[in-house]
Backbone as JSON, one array per atom type, in Angstrom:
{
  "sequence": "MAQVSVLVSVVSVTVMTSTLDPWSALQASGAGEKGADVSGRSGYRARMSLVRRATPEDAEEVLRLRQVMIDSMARSDPSTAWHAVSLPVLRERLADDLSFAAFVVDHPERPGALAALVAGTLDYRIGGARNPRGTDGYVFSVATDPDARRRGYARACVGALLEWFRERGAGRVRLTASPEAEPLYRSLGFTPRPDPLLELML",
  "N": [[0.85, -1.19, 0.0], [0.78, 2.07, -1.03], [1.85, 5.24, 0.22], [1.39, 8.7, 0.24], [2.91, 11.7, 1.08], [2.63, 15.14, 1.42], [4.16, 18.27, 1.67], [2.8, 21.3, 2.64], [3.45, 24.6, 2.65], [4.59, 24.88, 5.8], [3.38, 22.66, 6.65], [2.62, 19.27, 6.41], [0.94, 17.12, 4.04], [-1.13, 14.33, 3.64], [-2.07, 11.39, 1.83], [-3.65, 8.27, 1.21], [-2.77, 6.14, -1.39], [-3.19, 3.69, -2.61], [-5.4, 2.72, -3.96], [-6.59, 4.9, -5.15], [-6.76, 6.74, -8.1], [-5.8, 9.9, -9.67], [-8.22, 10.95, -10.79], [-10.25, 9.51, -9.4], [-9.78, 10.38, -6.79], [-10.38, 13.09, -7.09], [-13.11, 12.92, -7.77], [-14.15, 11.81, -5.44], [-13.65, 13.83, -3.59], [-15.14, 15.94, -4.49], [-14.19, 18.32, -5.36], [-12.27, 20.7, -7.35], [-9.79, 21.97, -9.65], [-9.87, 25.4, -9.75], [-12.29, 26.63, -11.88], [-11.74, 24.74, -13.77], [-12.67, 22.23, -16.2], [-14.21, 19.62, -14.94], [-15.99, 17.62, -15.5], [-16.21, 14.9, -15.98], [-14.82, 11.54, -16.06], [-13.86, 11.0, -18.64], [-13.12, 13.52, -19.6], [-11.0, 14.14, -17.89], [-9.22, 12.04, -18.53], [-8.73, 12.72, -21.18], [-7.26, 15.08, -20.91], [-5.05, 14.04, -19.57], [-3.93, 12.6, -21.63], [-2.62, 14.52, -23.05], [-0.33, 15.05, -21.73], [3.19, 14.78, -21.58], [6.51, 13.43, -21.22], [9.15, 15.64, -20.48], [11.82, 16.66, -22.66], [15.37, 17.14, -23.48], [15.23, 19.17, -25.41], [13.19, 20.75, -24.53], [14.18, 22.34, -22.55], [14.63, 25.2, -22.35], [12.01, 26.22, -22.36], [11.02, 24.92, -20.12], [12.52, 26.18, -18.11], [11.5, 28.75, -18.48], [8.8, 28.45, -17.64], [9.27, 27.69, -15.01], [10.27, 30.1, -14.07], [7.97, 31.63, -14.31], [6.48, 30.49, -12.23], [8.14, 31.19, -10.04], [7.99, 33.99, -10.15], [5.39, 34.38, -9.37], [5.36, 34.09, -6.68], [5.34, 35.46, -3.4], [7.68, 37.91, -2.36], [9.72, 36.96, -3.99], [12.79, 36.48, -5.85], [13.36, 38.37, -8.65], [15.36, 38.04, -10.51], [16.9, 36.77, -13.49], [19.36, 35.93, -14.19], [20.49, 33.57, -13.39], [19.61, 31.64, -15.11], [21.37, 31.11, -17.25], [23.36, 29.55, -16.11], [21.88, 27.43, -15.12], [20.62, 26.24, -17.34], [22.28, 24.43, -19.06], [22.74, 22.39, -17.19], [20.14, 21.53, -16.63], [19.4, 20.56, -19.17], [21.09, 18.36, -19.35], [20.16, 16.79, -17.23], [17.55, 16.26, -18.06], [18.09, 14.66, -20.19], [19.41, 12.36, -19.27], [18.81, 11.1, -16.52], [17.87, 9.09, -14.09], [16.56, 9.6, -11.75], [15.18, 11.93, -11.91], [12.47, 13.76, -13.29], [10.44, 15.56, -15.6], [7.21, 16.63, -16.4], [5.1, 17.74, -18.99], [2.79, 19.87, -20.78], [2.09, 20.64, -24.08], [1.68, 23.9, -25.46], [-1.46, 24.75, -26.68], [-2.04, 26.84, -28.44], [0.32, 28.07, -29.15], [2.8, 27.1, -30.96], [5.69, 25.24, -30.13], [5.9, 26.27, -27.6], [5.4, 25.7, -24.07], [2.57, 24.78, -22.11], [2.12, 23.91, -19.51], [3.78, 22.66, -16.58], [5.34, 20.24, -14.48], [7.72, 19.1, -12.15], [9.86, 16.57, -10.73], [11.74, 14.67, -8.27], [13.36, 11.63, -7.28], [14.38, 10.27, -4.18], [16.47, 8.51, -1.96], [15.89, 7.55, 1.34], [16.69, 6.23, 4.56], [14.53, 3.62, 5.4], [11.37, 3.63, 7.22], [8.65, 3.16, 9.6], [6.44, 4.31, 8.32], [7.22, 4.48, 5.71], [8.62, 2.03, 4.53], [10.4, 1.25, 2.42], [11.9, 3.47, 1.97], [12.06, 5.21, -0.19], [11.59, 8.34, -1.41], [9.58, 10.82, -3.03], [9.86, 14.01, -4.53], [8.11, 16.89, -5.33], [8.13, 19.69, -7.46], [8.19, 23.0, -8.95], [5.61, 23.35, -10.15], [3.76, 24.66, -12.58], [1.79, 26.82, -14.66], [1.3, 28.31, -17.8], [0.29, 31.7, -17.94], [-1.78, 32.29, -19.85], [-2.94, 29.85, -20.27], [-4.31, 28.77, -18.2], [-6.67, 27.23, -15.9], [-7.57, 25.0, -17.28], [-7.11, 22.48, -16.48], [-4.57, 21.46, -16.87], [-2.36, 21.51, -15.08], [-3.2, 19.78, -13.07], [-3.32, 17.38, -14.53], [-0.61, 17.02, -15.2], [0.52, 16.71, -12.63], [-0.77, 14.33, -11.92], [0.44, 12.56, -13.74], [3.09, 12.64, -12.87], [2.84, 11.6, -10.26], [2.11, 9.0, -10.89], [4.46, 8.17, -12.12], [6.17, 8.24, -9.92], [4.95, 6.2, -8.36], [5.38, 3.94, -9.98], [8.07, 3.62, -9.64], [8.42, 2.85, -7.08], [8.15, 4.71, -4.99], [7.2, 5.55, -1.75], [6.36, 7.78, -0.48], [5.64, 11.19, -1.07], [6.68, 14.52, -1.34], [6.09, 18.07, -1.17], [6.24, 21.69, -1.37], [3.73, 24.12, -1.08], [1.94, 26.98, -2.2], [-0.6, 29.03, -0.62], [-2.52, 29.53, -2.59], [-2.24, 27.38, -4.3], [-2.84, 25.21, -2.75], [-5.6, 24.22, -2.76], [-5.65, 22.63, -5.1], [-4.12, 20.35, -4.46], [-5.5, 19.4, -2.25], [-7.87, 18.72, -3.52], [-7.11, 16.48, -4.81], [-7.14, 14.66, -2.86], [-5.42, 14.96, -0.7], [-4.6, 15.54, 2.73], [-3.93, 17.65, 5.6], [-0.97, 17.34, 7.67], [0.73, 17.86, 10.73], [3.69, 18.36, 10.31], [6.79, 19.83, 10.68], [8.8, 21.76, 8.39], [12.14, 22.27, 7.85], [14.92, 24.2, 6.67], [18.19, 24.47, 5.28], [20.55, 26.39, 3.68], [23.34, 25.53, 1.79]],
  "CA": [[0.0, 0.0, 0.0], [1.61, 3.26, -1.13], [1.39, 6.4, 0.96], [1.99, 9.91, -0.27], [2.89, 12.8, 2.03], [2.99, 16.36, 0.73], [4.33, 19.41, 2.55], [2.2, 22.55, 2.19], [4.14, 25.57, 3.47], [5.31, 24.1, 6.8], [2.46, 21.61, 7.09], [2.59, 18.2, 5.42], [-0.38, 16.65, 3.65], [-0.99, 12.9, 3.38], [-3.2, 10.67, 1.27], [-3.37, 6.89, 0.84], [-2.94, 6.1, -2.84], [-3.16, 2.32, -3.12], [-6.52, 2.45, -4.86], [-7.1, 6.12, -5.77], [-6.04, 7.47, -9.12], [-6.15, 11.3, -9.48], [-9.63, 11.2, -11.07], [-11.05, 8.98, -8.32], [-9.65, 11.27, -5.65], [-11.13, 14.29, -7.41], [-14.52, 12.61, -7.71], [-14.5, 11.59, -4.05], [-13.6, 15.07, -2.83], [-16.12, 16.89, -5.0], [-13.52, 19.59, -5.59], [-11.51, 20.71, -8.59], [-8.99, 23.15, -9.94], [-10.84, 26.45, -9.96], [-12.62, 26.94, -13.25], [-11.41, 23.65, -14.7], [-13.74, 21.33, -16.58], [-14.01, 18.33, -14.28], [-17.33, 17.05, -15.63], [-16.24, 13.46, -16.07], [-13.56, 10.81, -16.21], [-13.35, 11.11, -20.0], [-12.44, 14.8, -19.72], [-9.72, 14.03, -17.21], [-8.35, 11.17, -19.32], [-8.33, 13.45, -22.37], [-6.18, 15.97, -20.53], [-3.88, 13.21, -19.28], [-3.33, 12.17, -22.9], [-1.82, 15.63, -23.55], [0.89, 15.13, -20.93], [4.34, 14.0, -22.04], [7.75, 13.65, -20.48], [9.97, 16.67, -21.1], [13.08, 16.25, -23.26], [16.35, 18.23, -23.46], [14.81, 20.27, -26.3], [12.23, 21.57, -23.81], [14.82, 22.95, -21.39], [14.4, 26.64, -22.25], [10.62, 26.44, -21.98], [10.88, 24.48, -18.72], [13.03, 27.28, -17.28], [10.55, 29.88, -18.56], [7.66, 28.19, -16.77], [9.74, 27.77, -13.62], [10.33, 31.53, -13.73], [6.57, 32.04, -14.1], [6.14, 30.09, -10.88], [8.9, 32.01, -9.1], [7.46, 35.35, -10.18], [4.08, 34.42, -8.72], [5.54, 33.92, -5.25], [5.63, 36.68, -2.65], [9.07, 38.16, -1.97], [10.62, 36.17, -4.82], [13.86, 37.2, -6.53], [12.98, 38.41, -10.07], [16.53, 37.88, -11.37], [16.95, 35.61, -14.4], [20.75, 35.69, -14.55], [20.82, 32.19, -13.06], [19.18, 30.76, -16.21], [22.51, 30.71, -18.07], [24.05, 28.47, -15.41], [20.95, 26.31, -14.92], [20.15, 25.63, -18.58], [23.0, 23.2, -19.47], [22.52, 21.35, -16.18], [18.8, 21.01, -16.85], [19.42, 19.76, -20.4], [21.75, 17.1, -19.03], [19.27, 16.0, -16.37], [16.42, 15.81, -18.87], [18.56, 13.65, -21.14], [19.89, 11.11, -18.69], [18.77, 11.1, -15.06], [16.81, 8.16, -13.71], [15.9, 10.04, -10.53], [14.54, 13.23, -12.16], [11.55, 13.79, -14.44], [9.52, 16.69, -15.75], [6.09, 16.34, -17.28], [4.66, 18.99, -19.58], [1.73, 19.91, -21.8], [2.39, 21.63, -25.12], [0.7, 24.99, -25.55], [-2.31, 24.47, -27.85], [-2.11, 27.98, -29.37], [1.65, 28.62, -29.45], [3.71, 26.0, -31.28], [7.02, 25.37, -29.56], [5.81, 26.71, -26.21], [4.75, 24.79, -23.14], [1.45, 25.35, -21.37], [2.15, 23.53, -18.1], [4.98, 21.94, -16.16], [5.6, 19.79, -13.11], [8.97, 18.35, -12.09], [10.01, 15.82, -9.48], [12.92, 13.84, -8.1], [13.34, 10.51, -6.34], [15.48, 10.32, -3.23], [16.43, 7.41, -1.0], [16.12, 7.76, 2.76], [16.54, 4.98, 5.29], [13.1, 3.37, 5.6], [10.75, 3.72, 8.54], [7.35, 2.5, 9.68], [5.5, 4.89, 7.37], [7.75, 4.33, 4.36], [9.68, 1.03, 4.75], [11.4, 1.2, 1.36], [12.76, 4.64, 2.08], [12.11, 5.99, -1.43], [10.74, 9.53, -1.36], [9.47, 11.67, -4.21], [9.72, 15.44, -4.27], [7.45, 17.61, -6.42], [8.42, 21.12, -7.47], [8.0, 23.69, -10.23], [4.28, 23.18, -10.74], [3.49, 25.97, -13.19], [0.98, 26.89, -15.87], [1.4, 29.59, -18.49], [-0.88, 32.52, -17.58], [-2.89, 32.25, -20.81], [-3.42, 28.47, -20.44], [-4.77, 28.3, -16.91], [-8.05, 26.78, -15.71], [-7.89, 23.96, -18.26], [-6.8, 21.19, -15.89], [-3.26, 20.97, -17.28], [-1.5, 21.27, -13.92], [-3.69, 18.54, -12.43], [-2.92, 16.24, -15.35], [0.84, 16.83, -15.05], [0.75, 16.15, -11.3], [-1.19, 12.94, -11.98], [1.46, 11.8, -14.46], [4.27, 12.52, -12.01], [2.53, 10.67, -9.18], [2.17, 7.65, -11.44], [5.88, 7.9, -12.31], [6.68, 7.9, -8.59], [4.43, 4.89, -7.96], [6.04, 2.9, -10.77], [9.45, 3.48, -9.18], [8.43, 2.39, -5.7], [8.11, 5.76, -3.98], [6.13, 5.38, -0.78], [6.0, 9.08, 0.07], [5.97, 12.3, -1.95], [6.59, 15.79, -0.62], [6.24, 19.34, -1.88], [5.76, 22.89, -0.69], [2.68, 24.73, -1.91], [1.41, 28.27, -1.79], [-2.03, 28.94, -0.27], [-3.33, 29.5, -3.81], [-2.14, 26.06, -4.92], [-3.27, 24.16, -1.83], [-6.84, 23.54, -3.16], [-5.39, 21.6, -6.11], [-3.66, 19.12, -3.81], [-6.62, 18.91, -1.44], [-8.86, 18.12, -4.41], [-6.6, 15.17, -5.18], [-7.29, 13.77, -1.72], [-4.43, 15.2, 0.34], [-5.05, 16.16, 3.98], [-2.76, 18.18, 6.31], [-0.32, 16.73, 8.82], [1.55, 18.91, 11.36], [5.12, 18.07, 10.31], [7.52, 21.05, 10.3], [9.83, 21.7, 7.36], [13.27, 23.14, 8.11], [15.78, 24.29, 5.5], [19.51, 25.07, 5.44], [21.24, 26.61, 2.42], [24.78, 25.22, 1.9]],
  "C": [[0.89, 1.24, 0.0], [1.01, 4.4, -0.33], [2.12, 7.61, 0.44], [1.84, 11.0, 0.76], [3.38, 14.04, 1.32], [3.09, 17.49, 1.73], [3.7, 20.64, 1.92], [2.67, 23.63, 3.15], [4.95, 24.79, 4.5], [4.43, 23.01, 7.37], [2.42, 20.53, 6.02], [1.17, 17.72, 5.21], [-0.23, 15.21, 3.2], [-2.25, 12.34, 2.75], [-2.76, 9.24, 0.99], [-3.7, 6.73, -0.64], [-2.96, 4.69, -3.41], [-4.27, 2.05, -4.12], [-7.01, 3.69, -5.59], [-6.2, 6.58, -6.89], [-6.48, 8.93, -8.99], [-7.62, 11.6, -9.78], [-10.51, 10.71, -9.94], [-10.99, 9.87, -7.1], [-10.44, 12.55, -5.88], [-12.61, 14.05, -7.26], [-14.98, 12.46, -6.26], [-14.55, 12.88, -3.27], [-14.67, 16.06, -3.25], [-15.53, 18.24, -5.32], [-12.77, 19.53, -6.91], [-10.68, 21.96, -8.71], [-9.95, 24.24, -10.36], [-11.05, 26.75, -11.44], [-12.38, 25.81, -14.23], [-12.64, 22.82, -15.01], [-13.47, 19.97, -15.97], [-15.32, 17.54, -14.35], [-17.34, 15.54, -15.7], [-14.88, 12.85, -16.24], [-12.99, 10.98, -17.61], [-12.61, 12.42, -20.21], [-11.08, 14.77, -19.07], [-8.75, 13.18, -18.02], [-7.88, 11.88, -20.58], [-7.19, 14.4, -22.06], [-4.91, 15.19, -20.22], [-3.17, 12.8, -20.56], [-2.46, 13.28, -23.51], [-0.47, 15.72, -22.86], [1.98, 14.25, -21.55], [5.53, 14.31, -21.16], [8.59, 14.69, -21.22], [11.29, 16.09, -21.59], [14.09, 17.4, -23.17], [15.96, 19.42, -24.33], [13.82, 21.2, -25.61], [12.87, 22.43, -22.73], [14.54, 24.45, -21.24], [12.97, 26.95, -21.81], [10.36, 26.0, -20.54], [11.38, 25.58, -17.79], [12.08, 28.48, -17.31], [9.37, 29.66, -17.63], [8.07, 28.17, -15.3], [9.82, 29.23, -13.18], [8.94, 32.09, -13.53], [6.13, 31.7, -12.69], [6.84, 30.96, -9.84], [8.32, 33.41, -9.0], [6.12, 35.47, -9.48], [4.17, 34.35, -7.2], [5.88, 35.24, -4.59], [7.11, 36.73, -2.27], [10.07, 37.32, -2.77], [11.67, 37.08, -5.47], [13.57, 37.2, -8.03], [14.15, 38.2, -11.02], [16.42, 36.65, -12.24], [18.38, 35.3, -14.83], [21.16, 34.23, -14.32], [20.45, 31.22, -14.19], [20.38, 30.24, -17.01], [23.29, 29.56, -17.43], [23.16, 27.23, -15.33], [20.64, 25.55, -16.2], [20.94, 24.4, -18.99], [22.84, 22.06, -18.46], [21.17, 20.7, -16.39], [18.74, 20.13, -18.1], [20.02, 18.38, -20.11], [20.84, 16.2, -18.2], [18.07, 15.47, -17.15], [16.82, 14.68, -19.81], [18.85, 12.32, -20.47], [19.95, 11.22, -17.17], [17.59, 10.25, -14.64], [16.04, 8.62, -12.48], [15.17, 11.37, -10.7], [13.63, 13.12, -13.37], [10.75, 15.07, -14.42], [8.44, 16.29, -16.73], [5.47, 17.65, -17.72], [3.44, 18.77, -20.48], [2.12, 20.98, -22.8], [1.29, 22.67, -25.19], [-0.14, 24.79, -26.81], [-2.36, 25.61, -28.86], [-0.75, 28.52, -29.79], [2.63, 27.49, -29.71], [5.12, 26.26, -30.73], [7.04, 25.82, -28.12], [5.14, 25.64, -25.37], [3.64, 25.51, -22.39], [1.54, 25.06, -19.88], [3.36, 22.65, -17.83], [4.82, 21.43, -14.73], [6.87, 18.95, -13.16], [9.06, 17.62, -10.75], [11.29, 15.01, -9.46], [12.63, 12.71, -7.12], [14.57, 10.59, -5.45], [15.35, 9.16, -2.25], [16.74, 7.91, 0.4], [16.0, 6.42, 3.45], [15.07, 4.8, 5.65], [12.66, 3.51, 7.05], [9.39, 3.07, 8.49], [6.39, 3.02, 8.62], [5.95, 4.72, 5.93], [8.91, 3.34, 4.4], [10.76, 1.0, 3.68], [12.35, 2.39, 1.38], [12.87, 5.48, 0.83], [11.09, 7.12, -1.36], [10.7, 10.21, -2.72], [9.3, 13.11, -3.77], [9.17, 16.13, -5.51], [7.81, 19.08, -6.32], [8.13, 21.69, -8.85], [6.69, 23.32, -10.9], [3.85, 24.55, -11.26], [2.66, 25.83, -14.44], [1.14, 28.26, -16.49], [0.14, 30.4, -18.21], [-2.05, 32.43, -18.55], [-3.41, 30.83, -21.06], [-3.95, 27.9, -19.13], [-6.25, 27.92, -16.94], [-8.5, 25.8, -16.8], [-7.57, 22.57, -17.73], [-5.43, 20.65, -16.23], [-2.36, 20.64, -16.09], [-1.9, 19.98, -13.22], [-3.23, 17.31, -13.22], [-1.42, 15.96, -15.23], [1.17, 16.23, -13.69], [0.36, 14.67, -11.29], [-0.16, 12.06, -12.66], [2.7, 11.61, -13.6], [4.02, 11.56, -10.86], [2.58, 9.23, -9.67], [3.63, 7.25, -11.67], [6.53, 7.52, -10.99], [6.24, 6.5, -8.17], [5.17, 3.76, -8.68], [7.46, 2.64, -10.3], [9.54, 3.21, -7.68], [8.43, 3.46, -4.64], [6.94, 5.52, -3.04], [5.63, 6.69, -0.22], [6.46, 10.15, -0.91], [5.76, 13.59, -1.18], [6.7, 16.98, -1.57], [5.88, 20.48, -0.96], [4.79, 23.58, -1.63], [2.26, 26.07, -1.33], [-0.06, 28.09, -1.38], [-2.92, 28.86, -1.5], [-3.34, 28.11, -4.44], [-2.69, 24.95, -4.04], [-4.57, 23.49, -2.25], [-6.63, 22.46, -4.21], [-5.02, 20.29, -5.45], [-4.74, 18.54, -2.9], [-7.64, 18.21, -2.32], [-8.41, 16.76, -4.91], [-6.61, 14.2, -4.01], [-6.31, 13.99, -0.59], [-5.05, 15.91, 1.55], [-3.83, 16.57, 4.8], [-2.27, 17.27, 7.43], [0.65, 17.76, 9.41], [3.02, 18.55, 11.46], [5.87, 19.32, 9.87], [8.56, 20.78, 9.24], [10.9, 22.7, 7.72], [14.2, 23.12, 6.9], [17.09, 24.97, 5.86], [20.14, 25.18, 4.07], [22.72, 26.38, 2.63], [25.58, 25.96, 0.84]]
}
């Protein structure tokens, strides 16, 4: 039985995922991404079919959408000088990294552009009672282009990443979320847990 734990700000969120796919969780909660068409399983499956794994050729667009996410955060650093250093590293990781994946949706109106992005990594920690295998997933850079929002793309990308984690034996997944994004994760069945998140920059 897989268990997923997600950190929202400094509060973690947990859901049991052994039987729930993202659509089932959405249906059970009665909630949805604000404004998104969540009228049925077929609509959700159609959006899922638009999701693909990002390739090295997507690196510039992946960075652009990550910057969109950064710019939406309070007190964020608007600098983009770091892109020049990050871009070749990202291309390399997208080409050959078994522990990193990004899932995207192509922009339907702008050829060559991406509409949505989610990225994640796998990390091994010594197992425990809640996650005996010790494999954790981390979700980050969940972003949608401003002119492609409220179409369910972010939800579909998250669903694809969660499935990628499950296939690789992850028993727990974590992320940090803004208050605006929290409803998306709650609608997928996540509930809060009072686990603090501490950070040290090296």
